[in-house]
C-alpha positions as CSV (number, residue, x, y, z in Angstrom):
1,M,-16.8,-3.6,-1.3
2,T,-16.3,0.1,-0.9
3,G,-17.7,1.5,2.3
4,H,-20.1,4.3,2.2
5,R,-19.7,7.5,4.3
6,P,-22.3,7.8,7.0
7,P,-24.3,11.1,6.9
8,G,-22.3,13.9,8.4
9,V,-19.1,11.9,8.6
10,V,-16.0,13.5,7.1
11,R,-13.3,11.0,6.2
12,R,-9.7,11.6,5.3
13,T,-9.2,9.2,2.4
14,A,-6.7,9.7,-0.5
15,T,-9.6,9.9,-2.9
16,A,-10.6,13.1,-1.4
17,A,-7.0,14.0,-0.8
18,A,-6.3,13.5,-4.5
19,A,-8.2,16.7,-5.0
20,G,-5.4,18.2,-2.9
21,A,-5.0,16.7,0.5
22,L,-1.8,17.2,2.5
23,A,1.1,19.7,2.6
24,L,2.7,23.2,2.9
25,A,3.8,26.2,0.9
26,G,5.9,29.3,1.2
27,A,9.5,30.3,0.5
28,M,11.2,31.2,3.7
29,A,14.3,29.2,4.7
30,L,14.3,27.7,8.2
31,P,16.4,29.5,10.8
32,A,18.1,26.2,11.4
33,A,18.4,23.6,8.6
34,P,16.2,20.6,9.2
35,A,17.8,17.2,9.3
36,Q,18.0,15.4,6.0
37,A,18.2,11.6,5.7
38,A,21.5,10.5,4.2
39,T,20.7,9.2,0.7
40,T,21.0,5.4,0.6
41,A,23.2,5.4,3.7
42,K,23.5,2.3,5.9
43,G,20.5,1.8,8.0
44,D,18.2,4.5,6.4
45,V,15.3,2.2,5.4
46,I,12.1,3.2,7.1
47,A,9.5,0.6,8.0
48,N,6.1,2.2,7.9
49,L,4.1,0.1,10.5
50,W,0.9,1.9,9.8
51,E,-1.6,1.8,12.7
52,W,0.2,-0.9,14.6
53,N,-0.3,-0.5,18.4
54,W,2.7,0.5,20.5
55,D,3.3,-2.9,22.0
56,S,3.4,-4.5,18.5
57,V,5.8,-1.8,17.2
58,A,8.1,-2.4,20.2
59,S,8.1,-6.1,19.5
60,E,8.8,-5.6,15.8
61,C,11.6,-3.2,16.5
62,T,13.2,-5.8,18.9
63,N,12.6,-9.0,16.9
64,V,12.6,-7.8,13.3
65,L,13.5,-4.3,12.4
66,G,16.7,-4.0,14.4
67,P,18.1,-7.4,13.5
68,A,17.2,-6.9,9.8
69,G,19.0,-3.5,9.6
70,Y,16.1,-1.1,9.3
71,G,17.1,2.4,10.2
72,A,13.8,3.8,11.4
73,V,10.1,3.0,12.0
74,Q,7.3,5.3,11.0
75,V,4.2,5.0,13.3
76,A,0.7,6.4,13.3
77,P,-0.4,9.7,14.9
78,P,0.0,9.3,18.7
79,E,-2.4,12.0,19.8
80,E,-5.9,11.4,21.2
81,S,-8.3,11.3,18.3
82,L,-12.0,10.9,17.5
83,K,-13.6,7.7,18.7
84,Q,-16.8,6.8,16.9
85,S,-18.8,3.6,16.6
86,S,-17.3,2.3,13.3
87,S,-13.7,2.9,14.5
88,Y,-12.6,3.8,11.0
89,W,-8.9,4.1,10.3
90,W,-9.2,7.8,9.6
91,D,-10.3,8.6,13.1
92,V,-6.6,9.1,14.0
93,Y,-6.4,12.0,11.5
94,Q,-9.1,13.9,13.5
95,P,-7.2,15.1,16.6
96,Y,-9.2,15.6,19.8
97,S,-6.3,16.6,22.1
98,Y,-2.6,16.5,22.1
99,D,-2.7,14.0,25.0
100,L,-0.6,10.9,24.1
101,N,-3.1,8.4,25.3
102,S,-4.6,7.0,22.0
103,R,-6.2,4.1,20.3
104,F,-2.7,2.6,20.0
105,G,-2.0,2.6,23.7
106,S,-1.1,4.8,26.7
107,Q,1.6,7.4,26.9
108,A,3.6,5.0,29.0
109,K,3.4,2.3,26.3
110,F,4.3,4.9,23.7
111,A,7.4,5.8,25.7
112,A,8.2,2.1,26.2
113,M,7.9,1.5,22.5
114,I,10.4,4.3,21.7
115,T,12.9,2.9,24.3
116,A,12.6,-0.6,22.8
117,C,13.1,0.6,19.3
118,H,16.2,2.7,20.3
119,R,17.7,-0.3,22.1
120,A,17.3,-2.2,18.8
121,G,19.0,0.6,16.9
122,V,15.9,1.9,15.3
123,K,14.8,5.5,15.2
124,V,11.1,6.5,15.6
125,Y,9.2,8.9,13.4
126,T,5.6,9.8,14.2
127,D,2.8,11.0,11.9
128,A,2.3,14.7,12.8
129,V,-1.3,15.9,12.2
130,I,-0.8,19.6,12.7
131,N,-2.9,21.2,9.9
132,H,-6.3,20.7,11.5
133,T,-8.3,19.1,14.2
134,A,-11.5,17.0,14.1
135,A,-14.5,17.7,12.0
136,Q,-16.7,15.6,14.1
137,T,-17.9,16.2,17.6
138,G,-18.1,13.5,20.2
139,T,-15.7,11.7,22.5
140,G,-12.0,10.8,22.0
141,Y,-10.0,7.7,22.9
142,N,-8.9,9.3,26.2
143,G,-12.4,10.6,27.2
144,T,-12.2,14.1,25.8
145,T,-15.6,15.4,24.9
146,I,-16.0,18.0,22.1
147,T,-19.4,19.6,21.4
148,D,-18.1,22.4,19.2
149,K,-15.4,21.6,16.6
150,Y,-13.8,25.0,17.1
151,D,-13.5,24.5,20.8
152,T,-10.9,21.9,21.9
153,P,-8.7,21.5,24.9
154,E,-5.9,23.4,23.1
155,W,-7.7,25.7,20.8
156,N,-10.6,28.2,20.5
157,R,-12.3,29.8,17.5
158,S,-9.7,32.5,17.0
159,D,-7.0,29.8,16.5
160,Y,-8.6,28.7,13.3
161,H,-9.0,30.2,9.8
162,D,-12.3,31.9,9.3
163,S,-14.2,33.8,6.5
164,T,-11.6,36.6,6.7
165,D,-9.0,34.1,5.4
166,C,-11.1,31.6,3.4
167,P,-13.2,32.8,0.5
168,T,-15.7,29.9,0.2
169,S,-19.2,30.0,1.7
170,D,-18.8,26.9,3.8
171,L,-15.1,27.4,4.6
172,T,-14.1,24.1,2.8
173,I,-11.7,23.8,0.0
174,Q,-13.7,23.8,-3.3
175,D,-10.9,24.6,-5.8
176,Y,-7.6,22.7,-5.3
177,S,-5.9,24.9,-7.9
178,N,-6.5,27.9,-5.7
179,L,-3.6,28.3,-3.2
180,T,-5.5,30.5,-0.8
181,Q,-8.3,27.8,-0.5
182,V,-5.8,25.0,-0.3
183,Q,-4.0,26.6,2.7
184,N,-6.6,28.7,4.4
185,C,-9.8,26.7,4.0
186,E,-10.9,23.4,5.6
187,L,-9.8,20.0,4.3
188,L,-12.9,17.8,4.3
189,G,-14.5,20.0,6.9
190,M,-11.7,19.7,9.4
191,P,-11.1,23.0,11.2
192,D,-8.0,24.6,9.7
193,L,-5.5,25.9,12.2
194,R,-4.3,29.4,11.8
195,T,-0.6,28.4,11.6
196,G,0.4,32.0,10.8
197,S,-0.3,32.8,14.4
198,D,2.6,32.6,16.8
199,T,0.2,31.2,19.5
200,V,-0.7,28.3,17.2
201,R,2.9,27.8,16.1
202,T,4.0,27.6,19.8
203,G,1.1,25.2,20.7
204,L,1.9,22.9,17.8
205,A,5.7,23.0,18.6
206,N,4.9,22.1,22.2
207,Y,2.9,19.1,21.1
208,L,5.8,17.9,18.9
209,N,8.3,18.7,21.6
210,S,6.4,16.5,24.1
211,Q,7.2,13.6,21.7
212,L,10.8,14.6,21.3
213,A,11.2,14.6,25.0
214,L,10.1,11.0,25.1
215,G,12.7,10.1,22.4
216,V,10.9,10.6,19.1
217,D,13.5,11.2,16.3
218,G,11.4,12.9,13.6
219,F,8.1,13.5,12.0
220,R,6.1,12.8,8.8
221,V,4.1,16.0,8.4
222,D,0.6,15.1,7.4
223,A,-1.3,17.4,5.0
224,A,1.8,19.5,4.5
225,K,0.6,21.3,1.4
226,H,-2.3,22.8,3.4
227,I,0.2,24.7,5.6
228,P,2.2,27.5,4.1
229,E,5.9,26.6,4.2
230,T,6.8,29.8,6.1
231,D,4.5,28.6,8.8
232,L,5.9,25.1,8.9
233,A,9.4,26.6,9.0
234,A,8.4,28.8,12.0
235,I,7.0,25.8,13.8
236,E,10.2,23.8,13.2
237,S,12.3,26.6,14.5
238,K,10.7,26.1,17.9
239,L,11.5,22.4,18.1
240,A,14.0,21.0,20.5
241,N,16.7,18.6,19.5
242,T,16.2,14.9,19.8
243,T,17.4,13.0,22.8
244,S,20.5,12.0,20.7
245,G,21.3,15.7,20.3
246,S,20.4,16.2,16.6
247,A,17.7,18.1,14.8
248,P,14.5,16.0,14.3
249,Y,14.2,14.5,10.8
250,V,11.2,16.0,8.9
251,F,9.6,14.6,5.8
252,Q,6.4,16.0,4.4
253,E,3.3,14.8,2.6
254,V,2.7,17.0,-0.4
255,Y,-0.1,15.3,-2.3
256,P,0.0,15.8,-6.1
257,G,-1.9,18.8,-7.4
258,S,-1.4,22.1,-9.3
259,T,-0.4,24.1,-6.2
260,P,1.7,24.2,-4.2
261,Q,4.6,22.1,-5.5
262,P,6.9,19.7,-3.7
263,S,9.9,21.9,-4.4
264,D,8.2,24.6,-2.3
265,Y,9.0,22.5,0.8
266,Y,12.6,21.4,0.4
267,A,13.7,24.1,2.8
268,S,11.5,22.4,5.5
269,G,12.7,18.9,5.0
270,D,12.3,16.0,2.6
271,V,9.1,15.3,0.6
272,L,7.3,12.1,0.0
273,D,7.5,11.3,-3.7
274,F,4.1,10.3,-5.0
275,T,5.4,10.4,-8.6
276,Y,8.0,7.8,-7.8
277,A,5.3,5.4,-6.6
278,S,3.2,6.2,-9.7
279,K,6.1,5.4,-12.0
280,L,6.7,2.1,-10.2
281,K,3.0,1.1,-10.7
282,S,3.1,2.0,-14.4
283,A,6.3,0.0,-15.0
284,F,5.2,-3.1,-13.0
285,Q,1.8,-3.2,-14.6
286,G,3.5,-2.6,-18.0
287,N,7.2,-2.9,-18.9
288,V,9.8,-2.9,-16.2
289,S,12.3,-2.1,-18.9
290,D,11.0,1.4,-18.5
291,L,12.7,1.7,-15.2
292,S,16.0,2.3,-16.9
293,S,15.0,5.9,-17.2
294,I,13.2,6.4,-13.9
295,G,15.8,8.8,-12.6
296,S,14.9,11.2,-15.5
297,S,11.2,10.5,-15.5
298,G,10.1,13.5,-13.4
299,I,10.5,12.0,-10.0
300,L,11.7,14.2,-7.1
301,P,15.5,14.7,-6.6
302,A,17.0,12.0,-4.4
303,A,18.5,14.5,-2.0
304,N,15.1,16.0,-1.2
305,S,12.7,13.0,-1.2
306,V,11.5,9.9,0.5
307,S,10.4,7.1,-1.8
308,F,7.5,4.6,-1.3
309,V,5.6,2.0,-3.2
310,T,2.2,2.6,-1.5
311,N,0.7,4.3,1.6
312,H,-2.5,4.1,3.5
313,D,-4.3,6.6,1.2
314,T,-3.0,5.4,-2.2
315,E,-3.4,1.7,-1.6
316,R,-7.1,2.4,-1.1
317,N,-7.8,4.9,-3.9
318,G,-5.9,2.8,-6.6
319,L,-3.3,5.4,-7.3
320,H,-0.5,3.0,-6.4
321,L,0.2,-0.7,-6.0
322,S,-0.9,-2.5,-2.9
323,Y,-0.7,-5.9,-1.3
324,K,-3.7,-6.9,-3.4
325,D,-1.3,-6.9,-6.4
326,G,0.5,-9.9,-4.9
327,D,4.0,-10.7,-6.0
328,T,4.0,-7.6,-8.4
329,Y,3.7,-5.4,-5.3
330,K,6.4,-7.2,-3.4
331,L,8.7,-7.0,-6.5
332,A,8.2,-3.2,-6.7
333,N,9.4,-3.0,-3.1
334,L,12.5,-5.1,-4.0
335,F,13.4,-2.7,-6.8
336,E,12.9,0.3,-4.6
337,L,15.5,-1.2,-2.1
338,A,17.9,-2.1,-4.9
339,Y,17.9,1.1,-6.9
340,K,20.1,3.9,-5.6
341,W,17.8,6.9,-5.1
342,S,16.1,8.5,-2.1
343,T,15.4,7.2,1.4
344,P,13.1,4.1,0.9
345,T,10.1,3.0,2.9
346,V,8.5,-0.4,3.3
347,Y,4.8,-0.3,4.2
348,A,3.2,-2.9,6.5
349,S,-0.4,-2.8,7.6
350,W,-3.6,-4.8,7.8
351,E,-5.6,-6.4,5.0
352,W,-8.9,-4.8,4.1
353,T,-12.0,-5.2,2.0
354,Q,-13.6,-1.8,2.5
355,S,-11.7,1.4,2.1
356,D,-12.8,2.9,5.5
357,Q,-12.3,-0.4,7.3
358,A,-10.9,-0.2,10.8
359,P,-7.7,-2.0,11.8
360,P,-8.3,-5.1,13.9
361,N,-9.5,-3.7,17.3
362,S,-11.4,-4.2,20.5
363,S,-13.8,-1.3,21.1
364,G,-11.8,0.8,18.7
365,F,-8.4,0.2,20.5
366,V,-6.1,-1.5,18.0
367,T,-5.2,-5.1,19.0
368,D,-1.8,-6.7,18.8
369,T,-0.5,-7.3,15.3
370,D,-0.6,-11.0,14.3
371,C,1.4,-11.6,11.2
372,S,0.4,-15.2,10.9
373,G,-3.4,-14.8,11.2
374,G,-4.2,-13.4,7.8
375,A,-5.5,-10.0,9.1
376,W,-2.2,-8.2,8.8
377,Y,0.2,-8.0,5.8
378,C,3.7,-7.8,7.4
379,L,5.8,-7.1,4.3
380,D,8.6,-5.7,6.5
381,R,9.5,-9.2,7.6
382,D,9.2,-11.0,4.3
383,T,12.3,-13.1,3.5
384,A,13.1,-11.2,0.2
385,V,12.5,-7.8,1.7
386,V,14.7,-8.5,4.7
387,G,17.4,-9.7,2.4
388,M,17.1,-6.6,0.3
389,V,17.4,-4.4,3.3
390,A,20.7,-6.0,4.0
391,W,21.7,-5.7,0.4
392,H,20.7,-2.0,0.4
393,N,22.8,-1.3,3.5
394,A,25.8,-3.2,2.0
395,T,25.7,-1.3,-1.3
396,G,25.4,2.0,0.4
397,T,26.1,5.0,-1.8
398,A,27.6,3.0,-4.7
399,A,26.3,4.1,-8.1
400,V,24.0,2.0,-10.3
401,S,26.1,0.3,-13.0
402,D,25.9,-2.4,-15.7
403,W,22.2,-1.8,-16.4
404,Q,20.9,-4.6,-18.6
405,T,17.4,-4.8,-20.2
406,M,17.0,-8.5,-21.3
407,S,13.3,-8.1,-22.2
408,S,10.3,-6.0,-21.3
409,N,9.9,-8.1,-18.1
410,V,13.6,-8.8,-17.2
411,I,16.2,-6.3,-16.1
412,G,19.4,-6.5,-14.1
413,F,21.9,-4.0,-12.7
414,G,24.8,-3.7,-10.3
415,R,26.0,-1.2,-7.8
416,S,29.6,-0.7,-8.9
417,G,30.8,-4.0,-7.7
418,K,29.1,-3.9,-4.3
419,G,26.1,-6.0,-5.3
420,F,24.0,-7.2,-8.2
421,F,20.2,-7.4,-8.7
422,A,18.1,-9.0,-11.4
423,L,14.3,-8.9,-11.6
424,N,11.7,-10.8,-13.6
425,N,8.2,-9.4,-13.7
426,G,7.1,-12.1,-16.2
427,T,4.9,-15.2,-15.5
428,S,7.6,-17.8,-16.2
429,A,11.2,-18.2,-15.1
430,A,13.9,-16.5,-17.3
431,T,17.5,-17.5,-17.7
432,Y,20.1,-14.9,-19.0
433,T,23.8,-14.3,-18.7
434,F,24.4,-11.0,-16.9
435,T,27.4,-8.8,-16.6
436,T,27.5,-8.3,-12.8
437,G,30.5,-6.2,-12.1
438,M,31.2,-8.4,-9.2
439,A,34.4,-10.2,-8.3
440,D,34.5,-13.9,-9.3
441,G,33.1,-16.2,-6.7
442,T,30.0,-17.9,-5.4
443,Y,27.4,-15.7,-3.7
444,R,24.2,-16.3,-1.7
445,N,20.9,-15.1,-3.1
446,V,19.4,-12.8,-0.4
447,I,15.9,-13.1,-2.0
448,D,15.4,-16.6,-0.8
449,G,17.3,-16.1,2.5
450,G,20.6,-17.4,1.1
451,A,19.2,-20.9,0.2
452,S,20.4,-20.6,-3.4
453,T,23.7,-19.3,-4.8
454,V,25.0,-17.6,-7.9
455,T,28.5,-18.2,-9.3
456,V,30.3,-15.3,-11.0
457,S,33.1,-16.1,-13.5
458,G,34.9,-13.5,-15.5
459,G,32.5,-10.9,-14.0
460,S,29.5,-12.6,-15.6
461,A,26.9,-15.1,-14.3
462,S,24.1,-17.2,-15.8
463,I,21.1,-16.5,-13.6
464,T,17.7,-18.1,-13.7
465,V,15.3,-15.5,-12.2
466,P,12.0,-17.1,-11.1
467,A,8.7,-15.7,-12.3
468,K,7.6,-12.6,-10.5
469,S,10.7,-12.6,-8.4
470,A,14.3,-11.5,-8.2
471,V,17.9,-12.7,-7.5
472,A,20.2,-10.5,-5.6
473,F,23.6,-11.0,-4.0
474,Y,26.5,-9.1,-2.4
475,N,28.2,-11.4,-0.1
476,S,29.3,-15.0,-0.2
477,S,28.5,-15.6,3.4
478,Y,25.1,-13.8,3.7
479,T,23.1,-15.1,6.6
480,C,19.4,-14.5,6.8
481,T,18.5,-12.7,10.1
482,V,14.7,-12.7,10.4
483,G,11.7,-13.9,8.3
484,C,13.9,-16.7,6.9
485,S,11.0,-19.0,6.2
486,D,8.5,-16.2,5.3
487,A,7.3,-16.6,1.7
488,G,4.7,-14.0,1.4
489,G,4.4,-11.1,3.9
490,S,3.5,-13.1,7.0
491,S,5.4,-14.7,9.8
492,G,6.0,-18.5,10.1
493,D,5.9,-21.1,7.3
494,T,3.1,-19.6,5.3
495,V,2.4,-18.7,1.7
496,E,-0.1,-16.4,0.2
497,A,-3.1,-18.0,-1.5
498,T,-5.2,-15.8,-3.7
499,F,-8.8,-16.8,-4.0
500,N,-10.6,-15.5,-7.1
501,E,-14.3,-16.4,-7.4
502,Y,-16.6,-15.3,-10.2
503,A,-20.0,-14.8,-8.6
504,S,-22.9,-12.4,-9.2
505,T,-24.7,-11.1,-6.1
506,T,-27.6,-8.9,-5.2
507,P,-26.9,-5.6,-3.3
508,G,-26.0,-6.2,0.3
509,T,-24.7,-9.7,-0.4
510,N,-21.0,-10.5,-0.2
511,V,-18.9,-13.5,-1.0
512,Y,-16.6,-15.4,1.4
513,V,-14.2,-18.3,1.4
514,V,-14.2,-20.8,4.2
515,G,-12.3,-24.1,4.6
516,S,-10.7,-26.8,6.6
517,I,-7.7,-24.9,8.0
518,P,-7.7,-22.2,10.7
519,A,-6.7,-19.6,8.2
520,L,-9.9,-20.2,6.4
521,G,-12.1,-20.4,9.5
522,G,-12.0,-24.2,10.1
523,W,-15.4,-24.4,8.4
524,D,-16.9,-21.9,10.8
525,T,-18.9,-19.5,8.7
526,S,-18.6,-16.8,11.3
527,K,-14.8,-16.9,10.7
528,A,-15.1,-17.1,6.9
529,V,-12.7,-14.8,5.0
530,A,-14.5,-11.9,3.2
531,L,-13.5,-11.4,-0.4
532,S,-13.2,-8.0,-2.1
533,S,-15.6,-7.0,-4.8
534,S,-13.3,-4.4,-6.4
535,G,-13.2,-6.5,-9.6
536,Y,-16.9,-7.5,-9.5
537,P,-18.2,-10.0,-10.6
538,E,-14.8,-11.5,-9.6
539,W,-14.4,-11.5,-5.8
540,S,-10.8,-11.8,-4.6
541,G,-8.8,-12.1,-1.5
542,E,-5.4,-13.2,-0.2
543,V,-5.0,-15.5,2.8
544,S,-1.7,-16.6,4.4
545,V,-1.9,-20.4,4.6
546,P,0.6,-23.0,5.7
547,V,3.2,-24.2,3.2
548,N,3.2,-27.9,2.0
549,T,-0.4,-28.3,3.2
550,S,-3.5,-29.9,1.6
551,F,-6.8,-28.3,2.5
552,T,-10.4,-28.2,1.3
553,F,-12.5,-25.0,0.9
554,K,-15.7,-23.6,-0.6
555,Y,-17.3,-20.3,-1.3
556,M,-20.4,-18.9,0.3
557,K,-22.6,-15.9,0.1
558,K,-23.8,-14.0,3.1
559,D,-26.6,-11.3,2.9
560,S,-27.0,-8.3,5.2
561,S,-29.1,-10.3,7.7
562,G,-26.3,-12.9,8.0
563,N,-28.1,-15.6,5.9
564,V,-25.6,-18.0,4.3
565,T,-25.9,-19.6,0.9
566,W,-23.3,-22.3,0.0
567,E,-22.3,-23.0,-3.6
568,S,-23.8,-26.3,-4.7
569,N,-20.7,-28.2,-5.9
570,A,-18.5,-30.5,-3.8
571,N,-15.7,-29.1,-1.6
572,R,-12.8,-27.8,-3.5
573,S,-9.2,-28.8,-2.7
574,A,-5.8,-27.3,-3.0
575,T,-2.2,-28.1,-1.9
576,T,0.4,-25.5,-1.1
577,T,4.1,-25.6,-1.8
578,T,6.6,-22.9,-0.8
579,S,5.4,-20.6,-3.6
580,A,2.3,-18.4,-3.7
581,L,-0.7,-19.8,-5.5
582,A,-3.8,-18.5,-7.2
583,L,-7.1,-20.4,-7.1
584,D,-9.5,-19.3,-9.9
585,N,-13.0,-20.5,-9.5
586,S,-16.6,-19.8,-10.5
587,W,-19.8,-20.1,-8.5
588,N,-21.4,-23.6,-8.7
589,V,-18.8,-24.8,-11.2
590,A,-16.9,-27.7,-9.7
591,D,-13.1,-27.8,-10.2
592,T,-13.4,-31.0,-12.1
593,D,-16.0,-29.5,-14.5
594,A,-14.1,-26.2,-15.0
595,T,-11.7,-24.9,-17.6
596,D,-10.5,-21.4,-18.4
597,V,-10.8,-19.1,-21.3
598,T,-8.7,-15.9,-21.6
599,F,-10.7,-13.3,-23.5
600,N,-8.6,-10.9,-25.6
601,E,-10.2,-7.9,-27.2
602,N,-8.5,-5.1,-29.2
603,A,-10.4,-1.9,-28.5
604,T,-9.6,1.8,-28.2
605,T,-11.5,3.8,-25.6
606,D,-11.8,7.3,-24.2
607,W,-10.3,8.1,-20.8
608,G,-12.5,6.6,-18.0
609,T,-14.1,4.0,-20.3
610,N,-13.4,0.3,-19.9
611,V,-14.1,-2.9,-21.8
612,Y,-16.1,-5.9,-20.4
613,V,-17.1,-9.3,-21.7
614,V,-20.7,-10.6,-21.1
615,G,-22.4,-13.7,-22.3
616,S,-24.9,-16.5,-22.0
617,I,-23.5,-18.4,-19.1
618,P,-23.4,-17.4,-15.4
619,S,-19.6,-17.0,-15.5
620,L,-20.1,-14.2,-18.1
621,G,-23.0,-12.6,-16.3
622,S,-25.9,-14.3,-18.1
623,W,-26.2,-11.3,-20.4
624,N,-26.6,-8.9,-17.4
625,T,-24.3,-6.0,-18.1
626,S,-24.0,-5.2,-14.4
627,D,-22.4,-8.6,-14.0
628,A,-20.2,-8.3,-17.1
629,V,-16.5,-9.3,-16.5
630,P,-14.1,-6.3,-16.5
631,L,-11.1,-6.8,-18.7
632,S,-7.6,-5.6,-17.9
633,S,-6.1,-2.7,-19.9
634,A,-2.5,-3.5,-18.9
635,S,-1.6,-4.1,-22.6
636,Y,-3.8,-1.4,-24.0
637,P,-5.4,-1.3,-26.6
638,N,-5.5,-5.0,-25.9
639,W,-7.9,-5.9,-23.1
640,S,-7.8,-9.3,-21.5
641,R,-9.0,-11.5,-18.6
642,L,-9.0,-15.1,-17.7
643,V,-12.5,-16.4,-16.9
644,I,-13.4,-19.8,-15.4
645,V,-16.2,-21.5,-17.5
646,P,-17.6,-25.1,-17.7
647,K,-15.8,-27.7,-19.9
648,S,-17.3,-29.0,-23.1
649,T,-19.8,-26.1,-23.3
650,T,-20.9,-23.9,-26.1
651,F,-21.8,-20.3,-25.1
652,A,-22.4,-16.9,-26.7
653,Y,-20.6,-13.7,-25.7
654,K,-20.1,-10.1,-26.7
655,Y,-18.0,-7.2,-25.6
656,V,-19.3,-3.9,-24.1
657,K,-17.8,-0.6,-23.1
658,K,-18.8,1.2,-19.9
659,D,-17.9,4.9,-19.2
660,G,-17.4,6.5,-15.8
661,S,-21.2,7.1,-15.5
662,G,-22.0,3.4,-16.1
663,N,-23.4,4.0,-19.7
664,V,-23.1,0.8,-21.7
665,T,-22.1,0.6,-25.4
666,W,-22.4,-2.8,-27.1
667,E,-20.1,-3.8,-30.0
668,S,-22.1,-4.2,-33.2
669,G,-22.8,-7.3,-35.2
670,T,-24.1,-10.7,-34.1
671,N,-23.2,-12.5,-30.8
672,R,-19.9,-14.3,-30.8
673,S,-19.7,-18.0,-30.0
674,Y,-17.2,-20.3,-28.4
675,T,-17.0,-23.9,-27.4
676,T,-14.7,-25.3,-24.8
677,G,-13.3,-28.8,-24.7
678,S,-12.1,-31.0,-21.9
679,S,-8.6,-29.5,-21.5
680,S,-7.6,-26.0,-20.4
681,G,-5.9,-22.8,-21.5
682,Y,-8.4,-21.6,-24.1
683,T,-8.0,-18.1,-25.6
684,T,-9.9,-15.8,-27.9
685,S,-8.5,-13.1,-30.2
686,D,-11.1,-10.6,-31.0
687,T,-11.4,-7.0,-32.3
688,W,-14.1,-4.5,-31.4
689,K,-16.7,-4.3,-34.1
């Protein structure tokens, strides 16, 4: 469920940022040109290990990123930040001081992490929060106490914008189309540094230089659109070279909005391409055949941008895909690594059920990343992703060639004889003959770690692409380096199991899954896995479970007092293979008594209005519109959703529309009726009336 903001708390989420959080503006060229990442050069892939602690980043560089061929790691802001009781993730975007003892570890551990990554051949980029300081008073992770948000160890009131610069009554940004407000007023109440002041510019440069002295190689500039580009250029002109002797690499967060524009910042470094990620989401939730024109679809120029599939903001506000989209999300990452465009990033972080949720921690300090425990989603070490990093490095700057659209779900393309990639976003395997542009021979498929092969004859190959997967090859002797048995974003012999449970609840009550294996708590209700209510009344969650394993499980409800209610049917059972699985269930409906009906409704709607199905049985909300089942608009104007219902049962149902305010409109006419039998795979084909 979505977390609520406590009174007085200011959070830096992408929802608020969507109104205009993050970036710079101006038009003055830097005195010295900033470093630019070489487009699709060998070793340029960035692993974004978001909010991993320093020990874990060091270990990942040594054991995964270096051997896999990643070029750099992006890490969280290293400064001391706000420490409050809920330990929310956004604490780190509220700087308390520029001391490098943080919730991720001490300065000594930070320095040791950089050394370890460098030894593995991996550069280190940190998240630079230089637009603002903390909105909340209190105590930081290194003991700094702040009682006045305009009085910090580094700054006093004159170092921040005030009413002479910001025209709003409370100094906060109220109109994100107003450039003055965007760059001189406070983002979410966080004091806005007067970056036009040379004193402030020098202070910020000193903070960044303290990291460069320890070996940091570059910076992702947070909230860049809220800093004039001339100011950012002046700050960068004060930066030292890296320990390797080059200018630090700079890439900037310019969140979408009417002003300023990403192109305003090209002089200061590369820009993160939010449009690219949006185009991927649209294609992978619609037709991947649309990707044939992605280069001319309005995305940023390759030479000026950094691409990504999701980040910590957009995975939470729904703007982009996330790990919750399962194989579709992973497949989008594989495409990003395959297509020749800008510097690509791979995002790996923890799994969450509430948007504000803290990373796994002890008293706020982030604990070691455990990729096998189900709390973290370590996409960077997934077998297919690791294979595609190698493929990406091998194909280098070779142009895209031999593009083939086989269907709306299946595409293939080469990289001028350096490699070939085919992708299937459909729900069943697809076999086609592709023109590969590759020399004749037998090649190992990097997607499965080289376990399978593809034979090219006369430049063509008959390839069976598994459902929601890909096939890619470039070298007949490809050898998997790391993650070779990883089937779904976690380490070890595990696979992702998605638990989907239809269950209505009262406010304050949530649904969990618990079972016989450690990943499901070993029947300990205190260790049960919380499911997300984002698709309420369907509760969903992904758990990394062992491959080739049989286990039993059950769903339970837990109220705010911790009281547990078990569903009444017998324990459910499942057996994993080496492929991801989805378990669709319904509260109190035993697996042996359950079947499925896919409801299909053709209905047009206004923007912000969605279609639901509601009916006479609990799976359909028992006529309670607040428990109606939301349908997917992926094939708009056709809305659909699979629902688990009892076998051999007659029930009544009807469709409703809900707008953004929750207003309900029922379709006209009498109730519809449906009767299930003893088999499965039932469907309806309805039209709004």
